[in-house]
Backbone as CSV, one residue per row, in Angstrom:
resi,resn,N_x,N_y,N_z,CA_x,CA_y,CA_z,C_x,C_y,C_z
1,MET,103.706,89.756,92.591,102.949,89.429,91.443,101.822,90.435,91.067
2,GLU,101.908,90.847,89.857,101.025,91.887,89.405,99.628,91.355,89.042
3,ARG,98.624,91.912,89.360,97.243,91.558,89.065,96.924,91.818,87.656
4,LYS,96.058,90.936,87.058,95.574,91.153,85.736,94.531,92.400,85.710
5,PRO,94.606,93.078,84.558,93.538,94.131,84.497,92.124,93.557,84.646
6,ILE,91.272,94.375,85.177,89.817,93.957,85.278,89.107,94.251,84.025
7,ASP,88.401,93.244,83.587,87.501,93.505,82.452,86.114,93.968,83.043
8,ARG,85.962,95.261,83.024,84.741,95.941,83.584,83.450,95.495,82.925
9,ASP,83.448,94.958,81.675,82.351,94.389,80.999,81.870,93.085,81.598
10,LYS,82.852,92.349,82.239,82.430,91.086,82.604,82.507,90.914,84.172
11,THR,83.029,91.945,84.885,83.100,91.908,86.338,82.143,92.878,86.970
12,CYS,81.343,92.351,87.896,80.422,93.076,88.580,81.034,94.134,89.527
13,PRO,80.615,95.478,89.449,81.225,96.420,90.388,80.548,96.211,91.783
14,PHE,81.289,96.815,92.769,80.702,96.686,94.110,80.266,98.109,94.575
15,LEU,79.539,98.050,95.605,79.091,99.335,96.181,80.164,100.073,97.083
16,ILE,80.291,101.396,96.697,81.181,102.247,97.379,80.290,103.241,98.241
17,ARG,80.388,103.266,99.533,79.590,104.177,100.313,80.532,105.372,100.670
18,LEU,80.167,106.534,100.310,80.923,107.711,100.437,80.226,108.749,101.259
19,LEU,80.888,109.207,102.305,80.331,110.266,103.134,81.051,111.557,102.802
20,TRP,80.302,112.662,102.819,80.974,113.914,102.325,80.367,115.117,103.113
21,ARG,81.238,116.107,103.330,80.923,117.384,103.835,81.738,118.521,103.128
22,GLU,81.247,119.658,103.175,82.041,120.854,102.641,82.707,121.445,103.898
23,ASN,83.926,121.726,103.761,84.891,122.341,104.712,84.717,121.793,106.112
24,GLU,84.478,120.582,106.236,84.401,119.860,107.519,84.895,118.459,107.494
25,TYR,85.818,118.140,108.265,86.306,116.685,108.338,85.288,115.898,109.142
26,LEU,85.049,114.766,108.661,84.239,113.768,109.407,85.228,112.873,110.328
27,THR,84.685,112.528,111.485,85.507,111.816,112.406,84.890,110.425,112.601
28,PRO,85.573,109.519,113.255,84.905,108.166,113.457,83.633,108.303,114.295
29,ASP,83.462,109.342,114.959,82.217,109.465,115.829,81.039,109.532,114.869
30,CYS,81.175,110.033,113.622,80.009,109.986,112.723,79.497,108.670,112.422
31,MET,80.173,107.606,112.786,79.770,106.273,112.428,78.830,105.649,113.566
32,ARG,78.783,106.339,114.678,78.147,105.782,115.787,76.647,105.355,115.502
33,ASN,75.795,106.153,114.875,74.440,105.882,114.686,74.154,105.610,113.181
34,ARG,75.159,105.270,112.485,74.982,104.928,111.033,74.666,103.468,110.830
35,ASN,73.681,103.292,109.940,73.241,101.957,109.613,73.293,101.743,108.093
36,GLU,72.446,100.849,107.587,72.430,100.628,106.200,71.655,101.564,105.457
37,HIS,70.898,102.434,106.177,70.062,103.453,105.463,70.847,104.637,105.033
38,GLN,70.612,105.145,103.937,71.521,106.284,103.329,71.080,107.580,103.875
39,GLY,72.018,108.305,104.575,71.784,109.655,105.148,71.970,110.671,104.082
40,PRO,71.709,112.025,104.404,71.843,113.084,103.485,73.333,113.344,103.053
41,ASP,74.290,112.868,103.918,75.676,113.079,103.681,76.396,111.934,102.970
42,GLU,75.503,111.060,102.496,76.100,109.806,101.879,75.674,109.680,100.439
43,ILE,76.738,109.303,99.659,76.546,109.109,98.189,76.941,107.696,97.939
44,ARG,76.134,106.975,97.247,76.485,105.574,96.846,76.919,105.454,95.455
45,LEU,78.163,104.935,95.204,78.714,104.843,93.949,79.012,103.350,93.649
46,TYR,79.258,102.969,92.399,79.694,101.679,92.104,81.099,101.707,91.498
47,GLY,82.013,100.790,91.806,83.289,100.757,91.149,83.838,99.328,91.302
48,TRP,85.083,99.292,90.808,85.970,98.087,90.861,87.183,98.288,91.638
49,ARG,87.970,97.259,91.901,89.154,97.455,92.709,90.181,98.252,92.042
50,ASP,90.151,98.475,90.628,90.947,99.254,89.826,90.433,100.719,89.631
51,THR,89.344,101.041,90.202,88.795,102.372,90.156,89.739,103.316,90.824
52,ASN,90.080,104.437,90.053,91.135,105.451,90.625,90.410,106.580,91.164
53,PHE,91.034,107.353,91.949,90.487,108.591,92.660,90.019,109.700,91.675
54,ARG,90.603,109.732,90.474,90.181,110.760,89.546,88.737,110.295,89.060
55,GLU,88.612,108.973,88.800,87.278,108.560,88.423,86.234,108.772,89.417
56,ILE,86.602,108.585,90.697,85.603,108.852,91.804,85.341,110.385,91.853
57,ALA,86.350,111.295,91.819,86.008,112.641,91.784,85.131,113.114,90.645
58,ASP,85.444,112.404,89.443,84.523,112.740,88.298,83.063,112.278,88.533
59,MET,82.995,111.181,89.141,81.516,110.678,89.480,80.792,111.632,90.494
60,LEU,81.538,112.088,91.363,81.040,113.072,92.397,80.586,114.328,91.817
61,LYS,81.039,114.716,90.610,80.585,115.978,89.994,79.178,115.834,89.542
62,GLU,78.607,114.661,89.360,77.225,114.378,89.053,76.305,114.550,90.247
63,HIS,76.887,114.451,91.480,76.036,114.421,92.707,76.153,115.660,93.568
64,ILE,77.286,116.421,93.515,77.599,117.568,94.330,77.956,118.763,93.438
65,SER,77.000,119.718,93.522,77.278,120.874,92.628,78.610,121.582,92.920
66,GLY,79.046,121.774,94.205,80.306,122.325,94.533,81.509,121.558,93.972
67,ALA,81.322,120.353,93.578,82.464,119.546,93.094,82.815,119.933,91.648
68,ARG,81.918,120.651,91.070,82.127,121.158,89.613,82.877,122.525,89.575
69,ARG,83.114,123.161,90.809,83.783,124.343,90.791,85.271,124.158,90.389
70,LYS,85.881,125.062,89.623,87.229,124.897,89.255,88.252,124.957,90.364
71,ASP,87.751,125.531,91.489,88.796,125.626,92.654,88.508,124.544,93.730
72,ALA,87.783,123.521,93.339,87.369,122.483,94.300,88.606,121.538,94.475
73,ASP,88.731,121.171,95.822,89.781,120.267,96.149,89.037,119.120,96.881
74,PHE,89.334,117.854,96.490,88.650,116.707,97.015,89.642,116.043,97.973
75,ASN,89.362,116.159,99.356,90.300,115.609,100.378,89.680,114.289,100.780
76,PHE,90.368,113.207,100.387,89.796,111.820,100.700,90.469,111.130,101.832
77,SER,89.784,110.403,102.478,90.205,109.441,103.542,89.224,108.245,103.573
78,PHE,89.750,107.252,104.350,88.841,106.052,104.539,88.433,106.031,106.042
79,ILE,87.299,105.555,106.258,86.883,105.191,107.669,86.619,103.706,107.595
80,ARG,87.228,102.996,108.480,87.081,101.491,108.461,86.914,101.106,109.841
81,GLN,86.352,99.984,110.106,86.080,99.371,111.453,87.381,98.640,111.856
82,ASN,87.726,98.825,113.125,88.946,98.175,113.612,88.577,96.904,114.413
83,LEU,89.459,96.254,114.927,89.233,95.006,115.610,88.550,95.066,116.840
84,GLU,88.576,96.257,117.535,87.803,96.451,118.846,86.401,96.885,118.504
85,GLY,85.925,96.948,117.247,84.549,97.378,116.903,84.282,98.839,116.766
86,GLY,85.355,99.627,117.003,85.233,101.027,116.784,85.674,101.423,115.333
87,TYR,85.823,102.595,114.983,86.287,103.074,113.725,87.578,103.877,113.746
88,GLU,88.222,103.746,112.627,89.521,104.544,112.545,89.529,105.258,111.147
89,VAL,90.352,106.387,111.093,90.415,107.094,109.898,91.770,106.876,109.256
90,LYS,91.829,106.731,107.951,93.096,106.647,107.224,93.059,107.727,106.185
91,THR,93.995,108.695,106.294,93.976,109.771,105.270,94.541,109.220,103.998
92,VAL,93.938,109.615,102.780,94.295,109.094,101.495,95.130,110.168,100.744
93,GLY,94.460,111.371,100.582,95.134,112.450,99.784,94.009,113.328,99.203
94,THR,94.565,114.165,98.289,93.793,115.262,97.623,93.880,115.208,96.171
95,ILE,92.655,115.299,95.532,92.566,115.540,94.093,92.127,117.022,93.934
96,HIS,92.773,117.662,92.905,92.358,119.052,92.545,91.507,118.997,91.283
97,PHE,90.419,119.813,91.276,89.483,119.800,90.148,90.283,120.100,88.808
98,SER,91.039,121.092,88.832,91.605,121.714,87.553,93.013,121.480,87.260
99,ARG,93.697,120.636,88.107,95.108,120.297,87.816,95.290,118.810,88.322
100,LYS,96.426,118.275,87.659,96.872,116.886,88.056,97.248,116.798,89.492
101,SER,96.920,115.564,90.064,97.348,115.359,91.458,98.059,113.951,91.431
102,ASP,98.838,113.855,92.576,99.537,112.490,92.753,98.513,111.400,92.907
103,LEU,97.387,111.706,93.397,96.357,110.611,93.714,95.445,110.246,92.465
104,ASP,95.555,110.993,91.405,94.705,110.766,90.197,94.715,109.329,89.788
105,SER,95.755,108.703,89.666,95.785,107.328,89.129,95.937,106.243,90.155
106,VAL,95.895,106.613,91.456,95.971,105.563,92.533,94.676,104.933,92.685
107,THR,94.696,103.596,92.645,93.449,102.793,92.744,92.968,102.411,94.138
108,LEU,91.738,102.057,94.289,91.281,101.551,95.610,92.122,100.365,96.018
109,HIS,92.410,99.450,95.155,93.176,98.236,95.523,94.549,98.683,95.986
110,GLN,95.207,99.616,95.402,96.586,100.032,95.821,96.541,100.544,97.220
111,LEU,95.431,101.208,97.610,95.338,101.701,99.025,94.730,100.736,99.979
112,LYS,94.532,99.462,99.620,93.936,98.417,100.467,92.524,98.684,100.887
113,PHE,91.792,99.312,99.952,90.377,99.537,100.244,89.698,98.189,100.298
114,VAL,88.778,97.978,101.283,88.104,96.753,101.539,86.614,97.006,101.390
115,ILE,85.940,96.139,100.746,84.423,96.319,100.706,83.934,96.446,102.080
116,GLY,83.183,97.408,102.388,82.604,97.713,103.776,83.343,98.964,104.342
117,ASP,84.483,99.423,103.771,85.230,100.579,104.194,84.296,101.758,103.591
118,PHE,84.332,102.905,104.229,83.682,104.130,103.716,84.834,104.972,103.188
119,ILE,84.438,105.635,101.974,85.301,106.717,101.613,84.749,108.011,102.214
120,VAL,85.550,108.928,102.715,85.083,110.137,103.186,85.730,111.299,102.474
121,LEU,84.932,112.236,102.054,85.270,113.365,101.336,85.097,114.642,102.010
122,ASN,86.160,115.490,102.212,86.071,116.876,102.710,86.250,117.723,101.447
123,LEU,85.198,118.365,101.016,85.297,119.084,99.818,85.595,120.577,100.205
124,THR,86.717,121.082,99.779,87.198,122.481,100.157,87.431,123.232,98.826
125,TYR,87.595,124.517,99.049,87.804,125.414,97.759,88.988,126.241,97.966
126,SER,89.915,126.174,96.973,91.090,126.936,96.958,90.810,128.405,96.929
127,LEU,91.520,129.305,97.608,91.362,130.698,97.461,92.167,131.118,96.122
128,THR,91.450,131.451,95.150,92.118,131.932,93.869,91.834,133.314,93.556
């Protein structure tokens, strides 16, 4: 059964907590001492279940100067809590600043993002 489109004017967005680094992958260990306070490696965005990864990449350009570089690659993953109380990483894919990517139109809902999951960004730069 296909879901109805979201009316963003009538539907309240939810908080997306995004952790990021340049040229460095975050691991579940980074969650050990994390709490509700925003650290320097965290960006808080708002979105809906139909928010796609191109929209997220575009929002990040307002917060991270390196994200505006034409050779920027946005490598996304999720960190979510598992049943044992630890954290696990799920690789999502890559968005390229200057060209189309398979992930562009993929939504949070399609990847089973759950409120409370963290989106993790490893920002890298292509050698051009």
